[in-house]
Structure formats: C-alpha cells, structure tokens
N, C-alpha and C positions, 0 to 999 in steps of 0.2 A: 416231158412226154410230148411227142410230136403227133399232130393230127393232120392227115392228108385228105383233102377233099378232091375226088376225081370229077371229071366232067359229068359222068353219069350219076344222076341223083340216087341211083339205087345202091351204088357201091360206097361203102364207108370203111376205110381201112385205118387201122390203128397200128402205128409202129411203136412197139413197146421196147425196142432195143435201145432207143435213145433215152437215157435217164436225164431228168432235170439236173442242172448244175446249181450248186449252192456255194457261193463264195463269201467268205468272211474277211473283211478288210479291218484288221486290228488297228490300223493307223487312223482310221476315220472315227471320229467321236460322234456320238449321237447329238443331235441338235434339239434344243428345247426352245420353243417359241411361246412367249407369254403374250396372249392377246388381251386387250382391255375388255373387261366385262366377263371373261371366262373364268379367271381365277384371281384371287387377291391374296397377297402375302403380307400379313400384318404382324410386325414384331414390336410388341409393347415393351418399352424399357421398364426396368424394375423401379418401383415407386421409391423416390428419394424422400428422406425425412425432412419435414418442414423446418426451416430455419426459425429460431426464436427471434421474434421482432425486437428491435432495439427499444429500450425503455423510453417512455415519454417523460420529458422534464416536468410536465404538468401533473403527472401521476405519481410523484415520488413522496415518500413519507420518511420521517426520521424517528426511529424507535430505539430504546435502550436494549442492549443485548439480553439483560436478565429478564426482560419481559417477553422475549421470544426464544426460549431455550432450544426449540426445534431447529433454529438457524445457527446454532453455535458452530457446527461443523463447516457449513458454507462460509461463515465469517472467518474461521481459522484458516481455511484454504485460501481465501482472498488475501489475507495478510501475509501468509507464507509464500504466496506468489511473488511478493515484493521483497520480503525479508525471510528467507528460509530459516526454519527452526523446527524443533521437535513438535509434532502435532499435539502430543499429550501435554507438553509444556504450554503451548499456545492455548489449548482448551482450558487449562487450569488458570491461566492469566485472564482469559475472558470470563471465566466463572467467578472472578472476584468483583465483577462489576456490580454496583449497587447505587441506590439513590443517595447514599452518604458519601460517594466518591471514594476512589476513582470510579468513573462511569464510562462505559463504552457504548457508543451510538452507531447504529447502522443506517445507511441510506438504502431504502428498499423501493423496489419497483412493484407497483400493484399489478397482480396478474390479471389477464383478461378472462380467464376461466376461474370460476369459484373454487374448483378443486385443486388448482395449480398452486405451488408454493411461490412466495415472493422471491425475486431475484435480489441478491445482496450486491448493490452497486458500489458502495463505498463504506468506509469505517473511519472513526476518529475516537480518541480517548480524551476525557477531561479529568483533570486532577486539581485539587485545591493547592493554593500557593502559600508558602510560609510567610507569616507577617503581613499578608495582603488579603484580608477577608473578602474583598470584592473582586478578586482576580481568579482566573482559571488558566491552567496550563494545557495547551492543546498538543497532543502527541499522536503518533501512529496514524497520520492522515494518509489514506490510500484510496484510490479508485481502481476498479477492475481494469486490467490492462487493455482489453478489447474496447473499452468505452471511453478511453482518455481522449482529450481534445474535443469533446462535444458539449462542454458546459457542465458536466456532472460535478467536477471539483468545485467550481464556483457555487453550485447549488448546495453542496455539502457544507461549505464554509458559511454560507448565508444561513443555513439551517442551524448551525452551531451558535451563531450569534443570537438568533431568535430564542433558542433553547436556553442559553445562559442568561440573557436579559430577562426572560420571564421568571427566573429564579433569583433575581436580585443581584447578579454579577454585572460589573461595569467595565471590565477590561479582560482581554485575552492575550496570552503570551504563547509564543511558539519558537521553535528552532528549525532551521533549514540549511542544507548544504548548497543547493543549486536552484531553488525555486524562489529566489528573492523577488524577481520581477512579477511572478504570479501573485504573490502576497501583497506586493506594493500596489498592484492594480486593484486589490480588494481594500486598500486603505491602511495596510500595516506599515509601520515605520520601524527603523532600527531602534532597538531597546537595549536594556541591560539584563544580565542573567538573573534568574529567579530560581528558587528551589521548590519543586513540587513535592507534595506530601504523598508518599506511597500508600498510606492508609489514613483513615480518620475514623474515630469512634466516638459515640455519644458518651462513653464512660470517661473519656479523657477531657479534662477541662481545657479551656482555651489558653489559660496561663501556662499550663504545662507544655502545650504544643508550641507556644511562642518562645519557650525557653530553649528549644533546640537550636544549636548553632547552625549558621548558614553552611559552613563547610567543616565537617569534623576533621580534626587533625589526627593523623596516625601516630603522632609522637606524644609521650606523656608530658604534662606540664613541668617546666623547670623553674627553679628559683633564680630570680635575676641577681646578678652579683652586685655587691655594694660598691658604688663608684665614688664614695666620699673619701677625700684625701685624709689620711690619718697621720698625725705627727708621731714619728718614731720616738720611743722613750729614750731619754739620755742614759748613756752608760755611766758607770761610776767614774770612768776616766776618759779623757780625750774630748775633742770638740764634738758638737752635735752632728748627727748624720745629715747629709743634704736632702732636700725634699725630693720626692719621686718625680720622674719626668711627667710632662702634661699628657693627658689622654689623647689618643689619635682621634682625628675627625671621624664622625660616624659615616659609614658607607651608605650612600643613597641608592635605593633600588627604584626601578621604574614602577610607578603605580598606575593602576587602570585610569583611563581618561574619565574625568567626572562626567556625570550623566548630562550636565548642561552643555558639555563641549565634546560629546562623543562624535565619532566620524559619521558623516551623512552619506558616504559612498556605499553603494551596494556591491562594490567590487573588492573591498578590503574589510577585514575584520580583525580584531585583536583577540578573539576568543577561539579556542580549539576544543574538540571533543576528546574523549578518552583515548582515541586512536591517534590523536595529533592532527586530525584534519580540520581545516578552517570551518567554523560554524557561525551562523548569523542568528542573533537573537532579535526577534521582532515582536511588536505589540500593537494593539489597537484598542481604542476606547469604543465601547458599544452602547 
C-alpha cells in the first residue's frame, strides 16, 4: 500500500491501486541465532551401568562349594569358561564335594553391599592320594579370565596350602601343561605321578583302599610259562635227543627314571596325559 503526503496538510490521499508485494525466496534458509543466557539446550546422556569394582586381595575368602550351594551355578560357569563341558555334568561334579574329599574350594570376593552376592574369583579341587595319607592332589585350578595376572592365582594357591595344612596334610601334588614357571615361583618342584582317589568313604577301611593297584591293567592276568629245562625222556631205541637251545636274552624296556634321578628341567617331561600331550607332575611340601 502506498501512502502519499501532499504539501497541503489537509489533503491525505491513499492510493489503493498498488498492492504490497510478498516474495518468498525458497533458497534462503531461516537463520537461528542462539544467544547466551536466552536459551539452553541440555542433552543428558543415558545413565550407564556402574562397573563392578575389581575384587580386593585383602578381602578374599576360601570356602567349600558344598557350604555355599547358592554359588554352584556361578562356579560351574567359571570352570566351563576354561574347560567347556555340559553345565548339568559340571553341576553334578561340584555337587559331589564334601569334607570327606574330593572337596571343591572357591575363592570368593566379599561384596561391598550386604545384599550383593559374592563374586567367584577362582576354584580348585582337592582329592586324597592313594598310599599317601598326608598328601592331597590339586586339580581344576582356575581363575576368572578377566582377573588373571593380578595376583589372584597366587592367593588361591596360598589359601589351599593353609587349608590343607590345618587339616593335617603335609604335601600337595598337581599337574600342568604350561604353567610350570608359575608353580615353580610358588615353591613347587618336579615330582612323580600319583593316583588321586575319586571318592572316599568312612565305610571303607584304609586297608581296602590301599589294596587298589596304582594303574589297573585292562588285560586279564596270565600264567607265566615254565622256563625250566626239562630232559626229554629216552625213547626205546636210538641215542638220546639233544638238549633244547638256550633261551634268548630278555628284551629290556625303558623304565621310568628313578625319583632320585628324575629330570630337573621345566622344559622336558617323560609323562603324557591321556591325549598324548606332555604333562608335568609337580609337588610341594607344606
């Protein structure tokens, strides 16, 4: 709309013929200016779950599995992380733990909150040894994968020694494929194989348990042949028969190295497991 002002103040004319023009420029984008103090845009990130703090070495306890049945599942998962196996089978094996051995021990981290469950840090199994009443066989030693290299394995083994010594045992035996240096730092030395007892019972006398062979043979016993030279009877006619030829020399087989002269190197071993892999037997007096 156009407004015309003439020189005469009395006249005021309006020219309505001219219409206002409205132009839309689609190429021009609106501008937005954010001035400090006028508006604040606050984007709060989603709350992240708090990470579980690492266990403290000074707050660890060693407890039998059969005394904490609510932790059987967590203990089975820890072992299966290292040696995969049916969970039902693993739970059944852990359920056999008792004070009469075999006995499964868990290294637990004390929770900071009273309502929180302990964290299963490690596990080890102790079994009686045949013909060695003061010895125990240590098996299934494992520490949670995320906690390895922080001293928990050493703490677990030290706890086993205290536990065994308090119950009258004086020597621990174990096997390993690749952790010889770790056990050597703990005082273990190369030893000889022993046979662990899968079960023990108060109803079985010690004399019966000690009668078990060290390694049961899959073959039935056979009668040794009579190696005495017998003189052949003389026949009614002719000269006597010549004596039989001498017996061949016995074939010598390689015997295990005596315990006093067993190899001292942690790089070579004469023993193998059921799969044919080299295995090191180690032992320690406690």
